[in-house]
C-alpha positions as CSV (number, residue, x, y, z in Angstrom):
1,M,137.1,68.6,93.7
2,T,135.2,67.5,96.8
3,R,132.0,65.6,95.9
4,T,131.7,63.1,98.9
5,N,128.7,63.8,101.0
6,I,129.9,62.7,104.5
7,G,126.5,62.6,105.7
8,R,125.7,59.5,103.5
9,S,126.7,56.1,104.3
10,A,130.5,56.0,103.8
11,A,130.4,52.7,101.9
12,I,127.9,53.9,99.6
13,V,129.7,57.1,99.0
14,L,133.1,55.6,98.5
15,S,131.7,52.9,96.3
16,C,130.2,55.5,94.1
17,A,133.1,57.9,93.9
18,V,135.6,55.2,93.3
19,A,134.1,52.1,92.0
20,G,131.5,53.9,90.3
21,V,132.6,57.4,89.2
22,G,136.2,56.8,89.6
23,L,137.0,53.2,88.4
24,V,134.0,52.2,86.4
25,G,131.7,55.2,85.8
26,C,128.6,56.0,87.9
27,S,125.3,57.9,87.2
28,A,125.2,61.3,88.4
29,E,122.1,60.4,90.4
30,D,123.8,57.7,92.2
31,F,126.8,60.0,92.9
32,G,125.0,62.7,94.7
33,E,123.5,66.2,94.1
34,S,126.7,68.0,93.3
35,V,127.2,66.0,90.0
36,G,123.7,66.3,89.1
37,E,123.6,70.1,89.5
38,A,126.9,70.3,87.4
39,A,125.4,68.0,84.8
40,G,122.2,70.4,84.8
41,E,124.3,73.4,84.5
42,F,126.0,72.1,81.4
43,G,122.9,70.7,79.8
44,E,119.7,71.6,81.7
45,A,117.7,70.1,78.7
46,A,119.7,67.1,78.5
47,G,116.5,64.8,78.0
48,E,115.3,67.1,75.5
49,A,118.5,67.2,73.8
50,A,118.5,63.4,73.6
51,E,115.1,63.2,72.2
52,G,115.5,66.0,69.5
53,V,119.1,66.1,69.0
54,G,119.0,65.4,65.5
55,E,117.0,68.4,64.4
56,A,120.2,70.0,63.3
57,A,120.5,67.2,60.7
58,G,117.9,68.2,58.3
59,G,120.0,68.0,55.3
60,A,121.2,64.5,55.8
61,A,120.2,61.6,53.9
62,E,116.8,59.9,54.9
63,D,118.3,56.4,55.6
64,M,120.8,58.0,58.1
65,V,119.8,58.0,61.9
66,N,118.4,61.4,62.9
67,G,117.4,62.1,66.4
68,T,116.8,59.0,68.5
69,E,116.1,55.9,67.1
70,K,116.4,52.0,67.8
71,I,118.4,50.0,65.4
72,T,119.0,46.2,65.6
73,A,122.1,44.6,66.8
74,G,122.0,40.9,66.4
75,D,119.2,39.8,68.6
76,Y,118.8,43.3,70.3
77,S,117.5,46.6,70.2
78,V,119.8,49.5,70.8
79,N,118.9,53.1,71.3
80,V,121.0,55.3,69.0
81,S,121.2,59.5,68.9
82,C,122.7,61.2,66.0
83,S,122.7,64.9,65.3
84,G,124.6,67.5,62.9
85,D,125.1,67.6,59.3
86,P,127.8,65.4,57.7
87,V,130.8,67.2,56.6
88,A,132.9,65.7,53.6
89,D,135.9,63.9,54.6
90,R,135.1,64.7,58.5
91,P,134.6,61.5,60.6
92,V,131.6,60.9,62.5
93,V,132.1,61.2,66.3
94,V,130.7,58.5,68.4
95,L,130.4,59.2,72.2
96,L,130.6,56.4,74.7
97,H,129.1,57.1,78.0
98,G,130.4,55.9,81.4
99,G,129.1,52.9,83.3
100,G,125.7,53.7,85.1
101,D,125.0,56.4,82.7
102,D,123.3,56.4,79.5
103,L,123.5,58.6,76.2
104,T,121.5,61.4,78.0
105,A,124.5,62.1,80.2
106,M,126.6,63.3,77.2
107,A,123.6,64.9,75.4
108,G,125.0,68.4,76.2
109,L,128.5,67.5,74.7
110,Q,126.8,66.0,71.6
111,E,124.8,69.1,70.9
112,T,127.7,71.3,71.2
113,L,129.9,69.2,68.9
114,S,127.1,68.7,66.3
115,A,127.4,72.5,65.4
116,D,130.8,71.3,63.4
117,G,129.6,67.9,62.1
118,R,127.9,64.6,62.6
119,V,127.8,63.3,66.2
120,C,126.2,60.0,67.5
121,S,125.8,58.4,71.0
122,Y,124.1,55.1,72.0
123,D,123.0,53.3,75.0
124,R,125.0,50.1,75.3
125,L,123.0,47.0,76.2
126,G,121.8,47.3,80.0
127,A,121.8,51.0,79.8
128,G,119.2,53.6,78.9
129,A,116.5,52.6,76.4
130,S,118.4,49.5,74.9
131,D,117.7,46.0,75.6
132,R,119.0,44.1,78.5
133,P,121.9,41.6,77.9
134,A,120.8,38.1,78.0
135,G,123.8,37.2,80.5
136,P,127.3,38.4,81.0
137,Q,129.2,40.3,78.6
138,D,132.9,40.5,77.6
139,Y,134.6,43.1,75.5
140,A,134.0,41.1,72.4
141,D,130.3,41.2,73.1
142,I,130.3,44.9,73.9
143,G,132.2,45.3,70.7
144,E,129.8,43.5,68.6
145,T,127.2,46.0,69.7
146,L,129.6,49.0,68.9
147,T,130.2,47.6,65.5
148,A,126.6,47.5,64.8
149,V,126.3,51.1,65.7
150,L,129.1,52.0,63.6
151,D,127.5,50.2,60.7
152,E,124.6,52.5,60.9
153,V,126.0,55.8,61.7
154,A,129.6,55.9,60.0
155,G,128.7,54.9,56.5
156,G,131.5,52.5,56.3
157,R,134.2,54.9,57.1
158,P,136.5,55.1,60.3
159,A,134.9,57.1,63.1
160,V,136.3,58.9,66.0
161,L,135.4,57.3,69.3
162,A,135.3,59.7,72.4
163,G,134.8,57.6,75.5
164,H,134.3,58.6,79.4
165,S,135.4,56.2,82.0
166,M,134.1,52.7,81.3
167,G,133.3,54.2,77.7
168,G,136.9,55.0,77.3
169,L,138.0,51.7,78.3
170,I,135.7,50.1,75.9
171,A,137.0,52.3,72.9
172,A,140.4,51.6,73.7
173,R,139.9,47.9,73.8
174,Y,137.8,47.9,70.7
175,A,140.1,50.0,68.3
176,P,143.1,47.7,68.1
177,D,141.2,44.9,66.7
178,H,138.9,47.2,64.6
179,Q,141.6,49.6,62.7
180,D,139.4,50.0,59.7
181,R,136.4,51.3,61.8
182,V,138.3,53.7,64.2
183,G,140.2,56.9,63.0
184,G,140.9,58.5,66.2
185,L,140.4,58.1,70.2
186,V,139.6,60.4,72.9
187,L,139.8,59.0,76.3
188,L,138.2,60.9,79.2
189,D,139.5,59.8,82.5
190,S,139.0,56.1,81.3
191,T,139.0,53.3,83.5
192,S,142.6,51.7,84.0
193,P,143.6,48.8,81.7
194,T,144.7,47.0,85.1
195,A,141.7,48.2,87.2
196,V,141.1,45.0,88.7
197,A,144.7,43.9,89.8
198,D,145.3,47.7,90.8
199,L,142.3,47.5,93.4
200,E,143.4,44.0,94.9
201,A,146.9,45.2,95.3
202,R,146.3,48.4,96.7
203,I,143.5,47.6,99.2
204,P,144.2,44.3,101.1
205,E,141.7,41.6,101.3
206,D,141.5,41.9,105.0
207,A,140.8,45.5,105.1
208,S,137.8,46.7,107.2
209,G,135.5,49.7,107.3
210,P,134.8,51.8,104.2
211,A,137.9,50.6,102.3
212,G,136.9,47.2,102.7
213,D,133.4,47.8,101.7
214,L,134.7,49.6,98.8
215,R,137.0,46.7,97.7
216,A,134.2,44.3,97.9
217,Q,131.7,46.3,96.0
218,T,134.1,47.4,93.4
219,L,135.2,44.0,92.8
220,A,131.7,42.9,92.5
221,I,131.1,45.5,89.9
222,Y,134.3,44.4,88.1
223,G,132.9,40.7,88.1
224,G,129.7,41.7,86.4
225,E,127.4,43.2,88.9
226,N,126.9,46.3,86.8
227,P,123.8,47.0,84.4
228,E,125.7,46.0,81.4
229,Q,126.9,42.9,82.9
230,L,130.3,43.3,81.7
231,V,133.0,41.4,83.3
232,F,136.1,43.3,83.5
233,T,139.5,41.7,82.6
234,D,142.8,43.2,82.8
235,G,145.5,43.0,80.0
236,E,148.1,44.7,78.2
237,V,147.3,47.8,76.2
238,E,147.4,46.7,72.3
239,S,148.2,49.1,69.5
240,A,145.8,50.6,66.9
241,G,148.6,52.1,65.0
242,D,149.2,55.6,64.8
243,I,145.6,57.0,65.0
244,P,145.5,60.4,66.6
245,T,144.5,60.0,70.2
246,Q,144.1,62.3,73.3
247,V,144.2,60.9,76.8
248,I,142.7,63.2,79.4
249,Q,143.1,62.7,83.1
250,H,141.2,64.4,86.0
251,G,143.2,66.9,88.0
252,Q,141.0,67.3,91.0
253,Q,142.1,64.4,93.3
254,Y,138.7,63.1,94.5
255,L,140.0,59.6,94.8
256,A,142.5,60.9,97.6
257,E,139.5,61.2,100.0
258,V,139.3,57.4,100.4
259,P,140.9,57.0,104.1
260,E,144.5,55.6,104.0
261,Y,144.4,54.2,100.4
262,G,143.2,57.3,98.6
263,Q,146.6,58.6,97.4
264,G,147.5,55.4,96.3
265,L,144.4,55.0,94.1
266,E,145.3,58.3,92.7
267,E,148.7,57.0,91.8
268,D,147.2,53.9,90.2
269,W,144.6,56.0,88.3
270,T,147.4,58.2,86.8
271,K,149.5,55.1,85.9
272,G,146.5,53.7,84.0
273,Q,146.1,56.9,82.1
274,E,149.7,56.8,81.1
275,D,149.3,53.0,80.1
276,W,146.6,54.0,77.7
277,L,149.1,56.0,75.6
278,G,150.3,52.7,74.4
279,V,147.2,52.4,72.3
280,S,148.5,54.6,69.6
281,G,152.0,55.8,68.4
282,N,150.2,59.3,68.0
283,S,149.0,59.9,71.5
284,E,149.3,62.7,74.1
285,L,148.4,62.7,77.7
286,S,146.9,66.0,79.3
287,T,145.2,66.8,82.7
288,A,142.1,68.8,83.1
289,E,143.2,70.6,86.1
290,N,139.9,71.9,87.2
291,S,138.0,68.4,86.8
292,G,136.9,65.6,88.6
293,H,135.9,62.4,86.9
294,Y,133.2,64.1,84.8
295,I,135.6,66.0,82.6
296,Y,133.0,66.9,80.0
297,V,130.7,68.4,82.7
298,D,133.4,70.3,84.7
299,E,135.3,71.6,81.8
300,P,133.2,70.9,78.8
301,E,135.5,73.0,76.5
302,V,138.5,70.7,77.4
303,A,136.6,67.8,75.9
304,V,135.4,69.6,73.0
305,E,138.8,71.0,72.2
306,A,140.3,67.3,72.5
307,I,137.5,65.9,70.2
308,D,137.7,68.6,67.6
309,L,141.5,68.2,67.5
310,V,141.4,64.4,66.9
311,T,138.5,64.7,64.4
312,T,140.7,67.3,62.5
313,Q,143.7,65.2,62.6
314,A,141.6,62.2,61.4
315,T,139.9,64.0,58.7
316,G,141.0,63.3,54.9
């Protein structure tokens, strides 16, 4: 898939295409009109869906989050959206958006999934309508917010976490230390567990032009210069046991557009997806052949099928 607008500054485009959309997660607005149009086709009323997405949950208990509400996580206010009726023994699905996005980005996916059960999403600190973090965050900080959300929406039962890009990275880092809270994982083109080292090794420090700009800007993002102030740290993939896990990677090699280093970036990305298989002894890797980074936009049926499969396997 070709999404780079050559008419824009090469540094900005490549930074969004790789540092944002590819390696971390970037908003559709920043990535350009093509992503925005695709997102619009998938969920024309994304904003409306986020505001009223809980209408289908009319039969739920009054104390459950319905629609979009604010909850308290420590000293912070966190924006949460839930929809769909609870189904006996079926885990709640919690969607984790990519970096630079917020819960509205996955509102169309949430609406589709909520026809079969309860689905929730939330704005992490620094995103959407949630509070800004007081300072830099690490994975433990991000995990505390996720735990507070699960306390509110999952009723003490393990949930299925479905994360895109940076959201997938967070889900996969969270699950091994919280096996009582996570019943399954769906990782949609998730940021590599060795993203920082991969980029430092792939594009040399003395690289010039767009690639040099890309390296500098991406490493700054990894260092905490992102809306959530998350400082990315590489590490081995830890096991969350044998929970059902679907890892889905993009098939349209948009990273290959980066001059000189693009094909290597694609190879690193693929290796990262393979590495994520180690998060579970019951994991499977597949490729969304017609998708760029936003798999749930380009091939929503692929994302829906994977989430349904994991949720079914985690039921009981």
